[in-house]
C-alpha positions, 0 to 999 in steps of 0.5 A: 500499499502506498503511503507518504508522509506529510512534512513541515512546509515552512516555520517561523520563530519571531523571537517572543511568545506568539500570543496570536495568529490571524489566518491569512488575508489576501494571502498574507497570515498575521500574528502578534508576538509579546516579549513579556520580560521587556513588555513589549508588543510586535506584529508581524506578517508573512506570505501563506504559501512560503512563509517568507517574511514580510515585516515585523514591527513593533506596535504603535503608542503603548508598548504592551497595552495594545492587541491586534482586533481584527484583520480586514482587506489591507489593513489590520486594526489594533485596539488599546484598553480602557485602563490597564487594570480594566481591559476594555477595548479602547482605541483604534490604530490601523496599519497597512497589512501589506507593509506594516506602515502606521496609517493613523491611530485615534484613542477615543474611538472603537471599532464596529464594522468596514464597508468597502473601505469605509470604517464605522467607529463608536465615539463616546460622548457625554450625550451618549455614543455616536457612530461615525463613518471614517476613511480607513486609510487616513482616518478622516471623518465622513460624516455620521451614521444616521442608521445609529438605531440598527446593530452595527453589522460585523466586518466582512467575513474573510475567513469563510473558507478557514477550517477550525477543529470540533471540540470533543469530550471523551465520551463524544469520540467514543460515537464520533466516526473519526474518534477511533483514530484518537485511541490508535494514537494514545490510551484514552485513559491518559487523555485530559480535557476535550480533544481537537479533531478535523476533517479534512477530505484527506486527513484527520487532524488532531490535537489532545492533551496527555497527562504525564507521570505522577510527579512530573512538574508539569501536567500534561504533553500537547500533542498534534497529529495527522492521519489519513482519513481512510486508513488511520495511517500516521502521516505527521505528528509533533509536540505543541507543548512538551511541559504544558502546565494547563490545557490549550484550546484554538490548538490549529486552524487549517486554510488552502489545504494548509495546517497552521499551528504554534509550537511551544509558543514560539514558532509558527507552522505550516504543512501542507495537506495536498 
């Protein structure tokens, strides 16, 4: 029987903890990293196909209390916080996704939606919140949103074709059509917490936490594996975290037949499923 082993397509280690990875928009995968010791946030963009680094830059404004809000088209929207001890999103900073260039910032706004380059933001005023229409590239106010009584619609869904895993309990695995593949890889009684499972047309991707031996300093080994969907043959394996103190979710996604995950919180990895 013919079998082939999947291989790592590319990997990227920016130098600090990878905090968030945004699936590719217009061929660019975006990420947020945090240097905990230096209290510095940086952002980066890679080519989804090759992993080539397009740019890697520190954030704008406060070096720590900033985060990636969303990505839409050629724009990255960052948010600040109302106060460091009150983690409520406040403020809008826009970067160019192609270059990482800082386009504009407004501390008093918060993002609502984007429609063909026109951004709707919320501004808190004494008489109540107001929705403003803003040029997404320049930050110039175009006018007020007169339909404020309507619920603001979300940003355009650029991620409709991104595959995320189902989160299943051990009991649910017993009746799931691909649950048998988990038992083939690990003793089920050694697994802890939910199992993440994604069914690709040709493969099944699984992430699971295995309890370490009693007395071990860390509690879990966080595994990732890929098996053939028709035979269960193992074709790829990696350790997401060799010594995990807790259970981690949102481990991976699949986009354009590429499996994307983060190893040891430091290295972004891509595996082709073609």
